[in-house]
C-alpha positions in Angstrom: 0.0 0.0 0.0 1.1 3.5 -0.7 1.4 6.1 2.1 -1.5 8.5 2.3 -0.3 12.1 1.5 -1.1 15.1 3.6 -4.3 17.0 2.8 -2.5 19.9 1.4 -0.7 17.6 -1.1 -3.7 15.4 -2.0 -4.4 15.1 -5.7 -8.0 14.2 -6.5 -7.2 13.4 -10.1 -8.7 10.3 -11.6 -5.5 8.1 -11.5 -4.8 8.9 -7.8 -8.5 8.4 -6.9 -8.4 5.0 -8.4 -5.2 4.3 -6.4 -7.0 5.2 -3.2 -9.9 3.0 -4.1 -7.6 0.0 -4.7 -6.0 0.6 -1.2 -9.5 0.6 0.4 -10.3 -2.6 -1.5 -7.2 -4.2 -0.1 -8.3 -3.2 3.4 -11.7 -4.8 2.7 -10.1 -8.0 1.6 -8.0 -8.1 4.8 -11.1 -7.7 7.0 -13.3 -10.1 5.0 -12.1 -13.4 6.7 -12.9 -11.8 10.1 -16.5 -11.1 9.0 -16.9 -14.6 7.6 -15.8 -16.2 10.9 -18.7 -14.5 12.8 -21.7 -16.8 13.6 -25.3 -15.9 13.0 -27.8 -16.0 15.9 -29.3 -19.2 14.4 -25.9 -20.9 14.4 -25.2 -19.7 17.9 -28.6 -21.1 19.0 -27.8 -24.5 17.4 -24.4 -24.6 19.1 -25.8 -23.7 22.6 -26.0 -26.6 25.1 -27.8 -26.7 28.4 -25.3 -25.8 31.2 -27.1 -28.1 33.7 -26.2 -31.3 31.8 -23.4 -33.4 33.3 -20.4 -34.5 31.2 -22.0 -37.8 30.2 -25.3 -36.3 29.2 -23.6 -33.5 27.3 -21.5 -36.0 25.4 -24.6 -38.0 24.5 -26.5 -34.9 23.4 -23.7 -33.6 21.2 -23.0 -36.9 19.6 -26.7 -37.4 18.8 -27.8 -33.9 17.7 -24.8 -31.7 17.7 -22.8 -30.5 14.7 -19.8 -32.4 13.4 -17.3 -30.1 15.2 -19.1 -30.7 18.5 -19.2 -34.5 18.0 -15.5 -34.5 17.2 -14.8 -32.5 20.4 -16.7 -35.1 22.4 -14.7 -37.9 20.8 -11.5 -36.1 21.6 -12.7 -35.8 25.2 -13.2 -39.5 25.6 -9.9 -40.1 27.6 -11.1 -37.5 30.1 -14.5 -39.2 30.5 -12.8 -42.5 30.9 -10.7 -41.2 33.8 -13.6 -39.5 35.5 -16.4 -42.1 35.1 -15.2 -45.2 33.2 -18.3 -47.3 33.9 -20.8 -44.9 32.6 -18.6 -43.9 29.7 -18.3 -47.6 28.6 -22.0 -48.2 29.1 -23.5 -45.1 27.4 -20.9 -43.0 25.5 -18.8 -45.6 23.8 -21.7 -47.4 22.1 -22.8 -44.0 20.8 -19.4 -43.3 19.4 -19.4 -46.7 17.7 -22.7 -45.8 16.1 -21.5 -42.3 14.9 -18.3 -43.6 13.4 -20.1 -45.5 10.7 -21.1 -42.2 9.1 -18.4 -40.0 10.5 -16.1 -37.9 8.4 -12.3 -38.1 8.2 -11.6 -35.7 11.0 -13.7 -37.5 13.5 -12.2 -40.9 12.5 -8.7 -39.6 13.0 -9.7 -38.1 16.3 -11.2 -41.4 17.4 -8.1 -43.4 16.5 -6.0 -41.0 18.6 -8.4 -41.1 21.6 -8.6 -44.9 21.6 -4.8 -45.0 21.7 -4.7 -42.5 24.5 -7.2 -44.5 26.6 -4.9 -47.5 26.2 -1.8 -45.5 27.2 -3.6 -44.0 30.2 -4.6 -47.5 31.5 -8.0 -46.2 32.5 -9.4 -49.7 32.3 -7.8 -53.2 32.4 -6.5 -54.7 29.1 -9.3 -57.3 29.3 -12.0 -54.6 29.4 -10.2 -52.6 26.7 -10.1 -55.5 24.3 -13.7 -56.3 25.0 -14.9 -52.7 24.5 -12.5 -51.0 22.1 -10.8 -53.8 20.0 -13.9 -54.5 17.8 -14.3 -50.9 16.9 -10.7 -50.6 15.9 -10.9 -53.7 13.7 -14.1 -52.5 12.0 -12.4 -49.3 10.9 -9.1 -50.8 9.7 -10.3 -51.0 6.1 -11.6 -47.5 5.8 -11.7 -46.2 2.2 -9.5 -43.2 3.2 -5.8 -44.4 3.4 -5.0 -41.8 6.1 -7.8 -43.0 8.3 -6.9 -46.7 7.7 -3.3 -46.0 8.7 -4.3 -44.2 11.8 -6.5 -47.1 13.0 -3.7 -49.5 12.0 -1.2 -47.6 14.2 -3.6 -47.9 17.1 -4.1 -51.6 16.5 -0.3 -52.3 16.4 0.1 -50.5 19.7 -2.8 -52.5 21.2 -1.2 -55.8 20.0 1.8 -55.0 22.2 -0.4 -55.1 25.3 -2.9 -57.9 24.4 -2.4 -61.4 25.7 -1.6 -64.1 23.2 -4.9 -65.9 23.3 -6.8 -62.7 22.5 -4.4 -62.0 19.6 -4.9 -65.5 18.3 -8.7 -65.4 18.4 -9.4 -61.7 17.6 -6.6 -60.9 15.2 -4.6 -63.9 13.8 -7.6 -66.0 12.8 -9.4 -63.3 10.9 -6.1 -62.3 9.4 -5.8 -65.6 7.5 -8.9 -64.8 5.5 -8.1 -61.0 5.1 -4.7 -61.9 3.5 -6.2 -63.9 0.6 -5.8 -62.7 -2.9 -9.6 -62.3 -3.2 -9.6 -59.5 -0.6 -9.2 -55.9 -1.4 -5.8 -54.2 -1.9 -6.2 -52.2 1.3 -7.1 -55.4 3.3 -3.9 -57.2 2.0 -1.7 -54.2 2.8 -3.0 -54.1 6.4 -2.5 -57.8 6.7 1.2 -57.4 5.7 1.9 -54.9 8.5 0.0 -56.9 11.1 2.0 -60.0 10.3 5.2 -58.1 10.8 4.0 -57.2 14.3 2.7 -60.7 15.1 6.0 -62.5 14.3 7.4 -61.2 17.6 4.4 -62.2 19.7 4.5 -66.0 19.1 6.9 -68.8 19.3 8.9 -69.7 16.2 7.0 -72.9 15.5 3.7 -71.1 15.5 5.0 -68.4 13.2 6.4 -71.1 10.9 3.1 -73.0 10.8 0.5 -70.2 10.7 2.3 -66.9 9.6 5.0 -67.9 7.2 2.7 -69.4 4.6 0.8 -66.1 4.5 4.1 -64.3 4.2 5.1 -66.3 1.1 1.7 -65.8 -0.5 1.9 -62.0 0.0 5.5 -61.9 -1.3 4.2 -63.3 -4.6 1.1 -61.1 -4.7 0.0 -59.7 -8.1 0.1 -56.1 -6.9 3.6 -54.6 -6.5 2.4 -52.5 -3.6 1.6 -55.6 -1.6 5.0 -57.2 -2.5 6.8 -54.0 -1.5 4.9 -53.8 1.8 5.5 -57.5 2.6 9.2 -57.2 1.7 9.7 -54.4 4.2 8.1 -56.6 6.9 10.5 -59.4 6.3 13.1 -57.8 8.6 10.6 -58.0 11.6 9.7 -61.5 10.7 13.3 -62.6 10.5 13.9 -61.2 14.0 11.0 -63.2 15.3 11.8 -66.6 13.7 15.6 -66.7 14.3 18.7 -67.3 12.1 17.9 -70.7 10.8 14.5 -70.0 9.5 15.7 -66.7 8.1 18.3 -68.5 6.1 15.9 -71.1 4.7 12.8 -69.0 4.3 13.4 -65.3 4.3 16.7 -65.1 2.3 15.2 -67.0 -0.8 12.3 -64.7 -0.8 14.6 -61.6 -0.7 16.7 -62.9 -3.6 13.6 -63.4 -5.7 12.2 -59.9 -4.7 15.6 -58.4 -5.5 15.0 -59.4 -9.1 11.4 -58.2 -9.2 10.2 -56.2 -12.2 9.0 -53.3 -9.9 11.7 -50.8 -8.9 10.0 -50.2 -5.6 10.1 -53.9 -4.8 13.8 -54.1 -5.7 14.5 -51.1 -3.5 12.7 -52.6 -0.5 14.5 -55.9 -1.1 17.9 -54.2 -1.1 17.3 -52.2 2.1 15.9 -55.3 3.9 19.0 -57.2 2.8 21.3 -54.6 4.2 19.4 -54.5 7.5 19.6 -58.3 7.9 23.3 -58.4 7.0 24.3 -59.3 10.6 22.0 -62.4 10.6 23.8 -64.0 7.6 27.0 -66.1 8.0 30.1 -65.6 5.8 29.0 -68.2 3.3 25.6 -66.6 2.8 27.3 -63.2 2.4 29.9 -64.5 -0.1 27.5 -66.7 -2.2 24.2 -64.8 -2.0 24.5 -61.2 -0.7 27.7 -60.1 -2.5 26.5 -61.0 -6.0 23.2 -59.2 -5.3 25.0 -56.1 -4.1 27.3 -56.1 -7.1 24.3 -56.4 -9.4 22.7 -53.4 -7.7 25.8 -51.3 -8.1 26.2 -52.2 -11.8 22.5 -51.4 -12.6 22.3 -48.3 -10.5 24.0 -46.0 -13.1 22.3 -47.6 -16.1 18.8 -49.0 -15.8 17.9 -48.5 -12.2 18.6 -45.0 -10.9 15.8 -45.4 -8.4 18.0 -47.4 -6.2 20.9 -45.0 -6.4 20.0 -42.8 -3.4 19.4 -45.8 -1.2 22.6 -47.5 -2.3 24.6 -44.4 -1.5 23.0 -44.2 1.9 23.8 -47.8 2.8 27.1 -48.1 1.1 29.2 -47.5 4.2 27.3 -50.3 6.1 27.6 -52.6 3.1 31.3 -52.1 2.6 32.2 -52.7 6.3 29.7 -55.6 6.6 31.2 -57.4 3.6 34.8 -56.3 4.4 36.0 -59.8 5.4 34.9 -61.5 2.2 36.2 -58.9 -0.3 39.1 -59.7 -2.5 41.6 -56.9 -3.2 40.0 -56.3 -6.6 36.5 -56.1 -5.1 37.7 -53.8 -2.4 39.2 -51.4 -5.0 36.0 -51.7 -7.1 33.7 -50.7 -4.3 36.0 -47.8 -3.3 36.0 -46.5 -6.9 32.2 -46.8 -7.0 32.0 -44.7 -3.8 34.3 -42.0 -5.4 32.1 -42.0 -8.4 29.0 -41.3 -6.3 30.8 -38.5 -4.4 31.2 -36.5 -7.6 27.9 -37.5 -9.3 26.4 -34.6 -11.1 29.5 -32.4 -10.8 31.6 -33.5 -13.8 31.3 -35.4 -17.1 32.5 -39.0 -17.2 35.5 -40.2 -19.3 36.3 -36.7 -20.5 33.4 -36.4 -22.9 30.0 -34.8 -22.8 27.3 -37.0 -21.4 23.9 -35.9 -22.8 22.1 -37.4 -19.9 24.0 -35.3 -17.4 23.8 -32.2 -19.6 20.0 -32.5 -19.9 19.5 -33.1 -16.2 16.0 -32.4 -15.0 15.4 -30.7 -11.7 14.3 -34.0 -10.2 17.6 -35.6 -11.3 19.6 -32.8 -9.8 17.9 -33.2 -6.5 18.6 -36.9 -6.7 22.3 -36.3 -7.3 22.5 -33.9 -4.4 20.9 -36.5 -2.2 23.5 -39.1 -3.4 26.4 -36.8 -2.6 24.9 -35.9 0.8 24.7 -39.6 1.6 28.3 -40.0 0.6 29.2 -37.3 3.0 27.2 -39.1 5.7 29.1 -42.4 5.0 32.6 -40.8 4.8 33.7 -41.8 8.3 32.7 -45.4 7.5 34.7 -45.3 4.3 37.8 -44.2 6.3 37.5 -47.3 8.3 37.0 -49.3 5.1 40.3 -48.0 3.6 42.2 -47.8 6.9 43.0 -44.3 8.3 46.7 -44.8 7.4 45.7 -44.7 3.7 43.4 -41.7 4.0 45.7 -39.2 2.3 46.3 -41.4 -0.6 42.8 -42.9 -1.1 40.3 -40.4 0.2 41.7 -36.9 0.8 40.8 -35.7 -2.7 37.2 -36.9 -2.2 37.2 -35.2 1.2 38.3 -32.0 -0.4 35.6 -32.2 -3.0 32.8 -32.8 -0.5 34.0 -29.9 1.8 33.9 -27.6 -1.3 30.7 -29.0 -2.8 28.5 -26.3 -4.3 25.4 -27.5 -2.4 24.8 -26.5 1.2 23.3 -29.9 2.3 26.5 -31.7 1.3 28.8 -29.3 3.1 26.4 -29.3 6.1 26.7 -33.1 6.3 30.5 -32.9 6.1 30.5 -30.3 8.9 28.5 -32.7 11.1 30.8 -35.6 10.4 34.0 -33.6 10.7 34.6 -34.5 14.3 34.2 -38.2 13.6 36.7 -37.9 10.7 39.2 -36.1 13.0 38.9 -38.8 15.6 39.5 -41.6 13.1 42.6 -39.9 11.6 44.1 -39.3 15.1 47.8 -38.4 14.4 47.0 -37.7 10.8 44.5 -35.0 11.6 46.8 -32.3 10.4 45.9 -33.3 6.8 42.4 -31.8 7.1 43.3 -28.5 8.8 42.7 -26.5 5.6 39.2 -28.0 5.3 38.5 -26.9 8.9 39.3 -23.3 8.0 37.2 -23.6 4.8 34.1 -24.8 6.7 34.6 -22.1 9.3 34.5 -19.5 6.5 31.6 -21.1 4.7 29.0 -18.7 3.4 26.2 -20.7 4.9 25.5 -20.3 8.6 23.9 -23.7 8.7 27.3 -25.2 7.9 29.0 -23.1 10.6 26.4 -24.1 13.1 26.9 -27.8 12.3 30.7 -27.5 12.7 30.7 -25.5 15.9 28.9 -28.2 17.8 32.2 -30.1 18.3 34.6 -27.3 17.7 36.4 -27.5 21.0 37.0 -31.3 20.5 38.2 -30.7 16.9 40.6 -28.0 17.9 42.0 -30.1 20.7 42.6 -32.9 18.3 44.2 -30.5 15.9 46.6 -29.2 18.6 47.4 -32.5 20.3 47.2 -34.9 17.4 50.1 -33.5 15.5 53.7 -34.4 15.8 54.9 -31.1 17.4 55.3 -31.0 21.1 54.8 -27.3 22.0 51.4 -25.7 21.8 52.9 -22.6 20.1 54.6 -24.6 17.4 51.4 -26.6 16.9 49.5 -23.4 16.4 51.8 -22.4 13.6 50.6 -25.4 11.6 47.1 -23.7 11.4 48.1 -20.2 10.4 44.6 -19.2 9.2 42.7 -20.5 12.2 42.5 -17.2 14.1 41.3 -15.1 11.2 38.8 -17.9 10.3 37.4 -17.9 13.9 37.1 -14.1 14.0 35.4 -14.0 10.6 32.9 -16.7 11.6 31.9 -14.8 14.8 31.4 -11.6 12.8 29.3 -13.3 10.2 27.2 -14.9 12.9 26.8 -11.5 14.7 25.7 -9.8 11.5 23.0 -12.4 10.8 19.6 -12.8 12.5 20.4 -16.3 13.7 21.3 -15.4 17.3 21.2 -19.0 18.5 24.1 -19.8 16.2 25.9 -16.7 17.5 25.3 -17.7 21.1 26.5 -21.3 20.4 29.6 -20.0 18.8 30.5 -17.7 21.7 30.0 -20.6 24.2 32.3 -22.8 22.2 34.9 -20.1 21.9 35.5 -20.5 25.7 37.9 -23.4 24.7 40.4 -21.1 23.0 42.6 -20.6 26.1 43.5 -24.3 25.7 44.3 -23.8 22.0 46.0 -20.4 21.5 48.1 -18.0 23.6 46.7 -15.5 26.1 48.1 -12.6 24.1 46.3 -13.7 21.0 43.1 -14.1 23.0 43.6 -10.7 24.6 44.1 -8.8 21.3 41.8 -10.8 19.0 38.9 -12.1 21.1 38.7 -10.6 24.7 37.9 -7.0 23.7 35.4 -8.4 21.1 33.5 -10.1 23.9 33.3 -6.9 25.8 32.0 -5.1 22.8 29.3 -7.8 22.3 28.2 -7.3 25.9 27.9 -3.6 25.5 26.3 -3.4 22.0 24.4 -6.6 21.3 20.7 -6.6 21.9 20.1 -10.3 22.5 20.3 -11.3 26.1 21.5 -15.0 25.6 24.2 -13.7 23.3 25.3 -11.1 25.9 25.4 -13.7 28.7 27.4 -16.1 26.5 29.9 -13.4 25.7 30.2 -12.5 29.4 30.9 -16.0 30.5 33.5 -16.5 27.7 35.1 -13.2 28.7 35.4 -14.4 32.3 37.0 -17.6 31.0 39.6 -15.6 29.1 40.2 -13.4 32.1 40.6 -16.6 34.2 43.5 -17.9 32.1 45.2 -14.5 31.5 48.3 -14.4 33.7 49.5 -10.9 32.9 48.5 -8.6 35.7 48.4 -5.4 33.7 46.0 -7.0 31.2 43.9 -8.4 33.9 43.6 -5.1 35.7 42.7 -3.3 32.5 39.9 -5.7 31.8 38.6 -5.5 35.4 38.7 -1.7 35.3 36.7 -1.7 32.0 34.1 -4.1 33.4 33.6 -1.9 36.5 33.6 1.4 34.6 31.7 0.4 31.4 29.3 -2.1 32.9 29.0 -1.6 36.6 29.1 2.2 36.4 27.6 2.4 32.9 24.9 4.9 32.0 22.6 2.3 30.7 20.8 0.2 33.3 21.0 -2.7 30.8 24.8 -2.6 31.1 24.6 -2.6 34.9 22.4 -5.7 34.8 25.0 -7.4 32.6 27.6 -6.4 35.2 25.7 -8.4 37.7 25.5 -11.4 35.3 29.3 -11.1 34.8 29.9 -11.0 38.5 27.9 -14.2 38.8 30.1 -15.9 36.3 33.2 -14.5 38.1 32.0 -16.1 41.4 31.6 -19.4 39.5 35.0 -19.4 37.8 37.3 -17.5 40.2 38.3 -17.8 43.8 36.3 -16.1 46.5 39.2 -13.9 47.4 39.5 -12.7 43.8 35.9 -11.6 43.8 36.1 -9.9 47.1 39.2 -8.1 46.1 38.0 -6.6 42.9 34.2 -6.9 42.6 32.6 -7.0 46.1 32.4 -3.3 46.7 31.4 -2.4 43.1 28.5 -4.8 43.4 27.4 -3.3 46.7 27.4 0.2 45.1 24.5 -0.9 43.0 22.3 -0.8 46.1 22.0 2.9 45.3 21.1 2.3 41.7 18.2 4.5 40.5 16.5 1.6 38.5 14.5 -0.8 40.6 15.2 -3.8 38.3 18.9 -3.4 39.0 18.3 -3.4 42.8 16.0 -6.4 42.5 18.7 -8.4 40.6 21.3 -7.3 43.1 19.1 -8.6 46.0 18.8 -12.0 44.3 22.6 -12.1 44.0 23.4 -11.1 47.6 23.3 -14.6 49.0 26.0 -15.7 46.5 27.9 -12.5 47.3 27.9 -13.3 51.0 29.0 -16.8 50.4 32.3 -15.4 49.1 33.2 -14.0 52.5 35.6 -15.5 54.9 35.9 -14.6 58.6 38.0 -13.0 60.0 39.8 -12.0 56.7 36.7 -10.3 55.2 35.2 -8.8 58.3 35.3 -5.3 56.9 33.4 -6.4 53.8 30.8 -8.1 55.9 30.2 -4.9 57.7 29.8 -3.1 54.4 27.2 -5.8 53.3 25.3 -5.3 56.6 25.4 -1.5 56.1 24.0 -1.8 52.6 21.2 -4.1 53.7 20.3 -1.7 56.5 20.1 1.1 54.0 17.9 -1.0 51.7 15.5 -1.9 54.6 15.3 1.7 55.8 15.4 3.8 52.6 13.8 1.6 49.9 10.6 3.0 48.6 9.7 0.5 45.9 7.4 -2.1 47.2 8.6 -4.9 45.0 12.2 -4.2 45.9 11.4 -4.0 49.6 9.6 -7.4 49.5 12.6 -9.0 47.9 15.0 -7.3 50.3 13.1 -8.7 53.3 13.1 -12.2 51.7 16.8 -11.9 51.0 17.5 -10.8 54.6 15.8 -14.0 55.9 17.9 -16.1 53.5 21.1 -14.3 54.5 20.2 -14.9 58.2 20.1 -18.6 57.6 23.5 -18.7 55.8 26.7 -19.7 57.5 29.9 -17.8 56.9 33.0 -19.8 56.1 36.0 -19.4 58.3 39.5 -18.8 57.0 41.2 -21.7 58.7 44.7 -20.6 57.5 44.3 -17.1 58.8 42.9 -18.4 62.1 45.9 -20.7 62.4 48.3 -17.8 61.8 46.6 -15.7 64.4 46.6 -18.6 66.9 50.3 -19.1 66.5 50.9 -15.3 66.9 48.8 -15.3 70.0 50.5 -18.3 71.5 53.9 -16.6 70.9 52.7 -13.4 72.6 51.3 -15.3 75.5 54.6 -17.2 76.0 56.6 -14.0 76.1 54.1 -12.3 78.5 54.2 -15.4 80.8 58.0 -15.2 80.9 58.0 -11.5 81.7 55.4 -12.1 84.5 57.3 -14.9 86.0 60.6 -12.9 86.1 58.8 -9.9 87.6 57.2 -12.0 90.3 60.6 -13.5 91.1 62.1 -10.0 91.6 59.1 -8.8 93.6 59.2 -11.9 95.9 63.0 -11.4 96.5 62.5 -7.7 97.3 59.6 -8.4 99.7 61.6 -11.1 101.5 64.5 -8.6 102.1 62.0 -6.0 103.3 60.4 -8.4 105.7 63.7 -9.3 107.3 64.5 -5.6 107.8 61.1 -4.9 109.2 61.4 -7.8 111.6 64.8 -6.6 112.9 63.5 -3.0 113.3 60.2 -3.7 114.9 60.3 -6.8 117.0 57.6 -5.3 119.3 55.0 -5.2 116.6 55.5 -8.7 115.2 52.0 -9.8 115.7 50.5 -6.8 113.9 52.9 -7.2 111.0 52.0 -10.9 110.6 48.4 -10.0 110.5 49.1 -7.4 107.8 50.9 -10.1 105.7 48.0 -12.5 105.9 45.6 -9.7 104.7 48.0 -8.8 101.8 48.2 -12.5 100.8 44.4 -12.9 100.8 44.0 -9.7 98.7 46.6 -10.8 96.3 44.9 -14.2 95.8 41.5 -12.5 95.2 43.1 -10.1 92.7 44.6 -13.0 90.8 41.4 -15.0 90.8 39.4 -12.0 89.5 42.0 -11.3 86.8 41.6 -14.9 85.4 37.9 -14.2 84.7 38.3 -10.7 83.2 37.4 -10.2 79.5 39.2 -7.9 77.1 37.0 -4.9 76.1 37.0 -6.1 72.5 35.2 -9.3 73.2 32.7 -7.8 75.6 31.8 -5.6 72.6 31.3 -8.7 70.5 29.0 -10.1 73.1 27.0 -6.9 73.1 26.9 -6.8 69.3 25.6 -10.4 69.1 22.9 -9.6 71.6 22.0 -6.5 69.6 22.0 -8.5 66.4 19.6 -11.1 67.8 17.2 -8.4 68.5 17.3 -7.2 64.9 16.9 -10.7 63.5 20.2 -10.7 61.5 22.5 -12.5 64.0 25.1 -14.0 61.7 26.1 -11.0 59.7 26.1 -8.5 62.6 28.1 -10.6 64.9 30.6 -11.3 62.2 31.3 -14.8 63.5 28.8 -16.9 61.6 25.5 -18.3 62.9 25.2 -19.7 66.4 28.3 -18.4 68.1 29.1 -20.1 71.4 31.3 -18.4 74.0 33.3 -20.5 76.5 35.5 -19.2 79.3 38.6 -20.8 80.8 41.4 -19.7 83.1 43.8 -18.5 80.4 42.0 -18.4 77.1 38.9 -17.3 75.3 37.6 -19.4 72.3 34.9 -18.8 69.7 33.5 -21.8 67.9 31.6 -21.3 64.8 30.2 -23.8 62.2 30.9 -22.4 58.8 31.2 -23.5 55.2 34.8 -24.7 55.8 34.0 -26.8 58.9 34.5 -26.2 62.6 37.4 -23.9 63.5 38.6 -22.8 67.0 40.7 -19.8 67.5 42.3 -18.5 70.8 42.8 -15.0 72.0 44.8 -15.9 75.1 47.3 -13.0 74.5 44.7 -10.4 75.0 43.4 -12.1 78.2 46.9 -12.5 79.6 47.5 -8.8 78.9 44.3 -8.1 80.7 45.4 -10.3 83.6 48.7 -8.6 83.7 47.0 -5.2 84.0 45.1 -6.4 87.0 48.2 -8.0 88.6 50.1 -4.7 88.2 47.3 -2.9 89.8 47.2 -5.2 92.7 51.0 -4.9 93.1 50.6 -1.1 93.2 48.0 -1.4 95.9 50.2 -3.8 97.9 53.1 -1.3 97.6 51.0 1.5 98.9 49.9 -0.6 101.9 53.5 -1.6 102.6 54.6 2.0 102.7 51.8 2.9 105.0 52.8 0.0 107.3 56.4 1.4 107.4 55.1 4.8 108.3 53.0 3.3 111.1 55.9 1.4 112.6 58.1 4.5 112.6 55.4 6.5 114.4 55.1 3.7 117.0 58.8 3.7 117.7 58.8 7.5 118.1 55.9 7.3 120.5 57.6 4.5 122.5 60.7 6.5 122.8 
């Protein structure tokens, strides 16, 4: 439609007027189907059903007097009725369905076949009840005049046969089958009989099959209609599996040989495919004397008089060559290899250097056939490598491999891309010979080919690097000089297309590159490209794939300056980016970092930038952050990251107090409860270091205290002797003073052993305060469920964390505390001793 011009520019000439009329007619045509779909009041009245009817009554009403669409709906609802009320459904609804099916159309017949199969699969009734109620209806509709309906009922019957007991099958199916398979019956009846016999062969013992089924099989293999012979020929595989190797050799193989020479091309094709599928059941003599001549005959006729078998022959050629490998002479081996090579280039070149009129005048149908042949050859290429031996690949098959990888048709190259990994595995140390073809397929113009190749790209590249003769990875890389340009080109082409799933898949597989190429090449050719994709691409799965691959690259990069540059860009361009979408991707990237890196790495570089997003103006960013906080907290270790835990607590308090968005606040509260249930891991190594340091300090302090006590005791003993000599008259008072001083000293020491350092009294208060706020673990900073125990010379905190139970001692602080109390007692004792000396001097003066 043309755009309508403005009123000032409108031209009401005859030509333009007709143009506008055409546009209006187009609009009318667009709306017409909508009008046709509307129902008239009379139609609505006919489709209306009384709402008071129950399900059974409604089904009966609609099957009796409703329209076809309503009846079909009720038939489709049969499995539901069987689950709800099986007795009433079998007694009232099923007879009505049986009656309606006699005159029902194709849609209702197909729906009934599916519903009957669903009832069987649901096991709503026993198999005995099912066979009594449903089996007769199925058998009655097998020979419906419509082939699609007949096949639908046949599929239902074949599924029912799997569940039926043998006696029921014999009386209800096998006995009627004998008459249905006669030449006097209709073509449809005989075709149905062929498929049923293929199913019955696995249900009975071999002697019953030989006596009752095999005569019918022989009769149908010689039927006058080629459709019947073809159908029966395709069932011979199932019959052979049911009767065993001996009967297959004596009964089935002769029939196959005769059918392989049938005048109908379809019959010959069915005989060939059945022969290939039964190859494992024949011994070497049968293969050499019977199967090999037939296969050679097929190959010779396929290019001349029987092109109909060419596609099937190319598809099964790999299985044939390896199945007959043990009986080939060198000449036959070479002949089949040349035949395969000829099929690989079929339709691409003229034979024997002269123009072939048949190839020049190819019809479109022939060209499609030749493309299918070459595609099948690509499918069989790994099997042909086994056939010629991987050691002979370069001499025998490399030229064909090159042609198939450069085939002008996408399906052929697509198949080669799928099988490339299998080829690389088979070649093993000779994988270096197909490096150029890998680059070719990576640069293929079709993204389908690229998508097929990328599926196993990490494994292929690993084989390319490790499968060669070179020892060093750098020297191995030099053998694929065009690999890096091919990889970058492939990614750019995928990014420029609309097939974002291929692009996502490619980025995910590129995470293997640190194992393949150097970190410098990744840094300059791929890492910054991943960052660009995160910043500019509009597809979320693609951005996430690029973010994870970037984190992998960063993980394997050992150059600190490059690492710091990338980390800085992530924080500045994503975490502090102007677009909220970039800040969301920053959180995704942090999640990948927590997955791939150590906890200490995340805490060092990304913990605080993540917490800064609690102040983000966009609610979706804050919501995503809240969902990420439990993972963020799990990266912390106590006591190393105690300051980060305090920052986390502060951010949560601000969210609880300042958040105005109801959705965010709800998630914050839920997250707080989850954080409260979490345990914080303890840094066992750091705790051990602190323990050793504390033990060293306590030993030094103990030595100093012991030395000081020794000097004090020595000084006090000298002083006592002098006081005794100078004041013999007041000996009783002095001894009493000594006893008081000793008792005070003991009380002072006993009190000092129970004293707590102010730092740990604050922890106790903090834990009490945190229990009041409902966030015990994070506020106390020691994990969930801290238990405090006191002893004479140490203070221990036990906490169950992610790293197990850990116990750490702070005896040095307590000893320092004890020392302070002892020094205080000693000062008091010194003051009292000076006072006692003053008193004794006064007494002597007064006495004198």
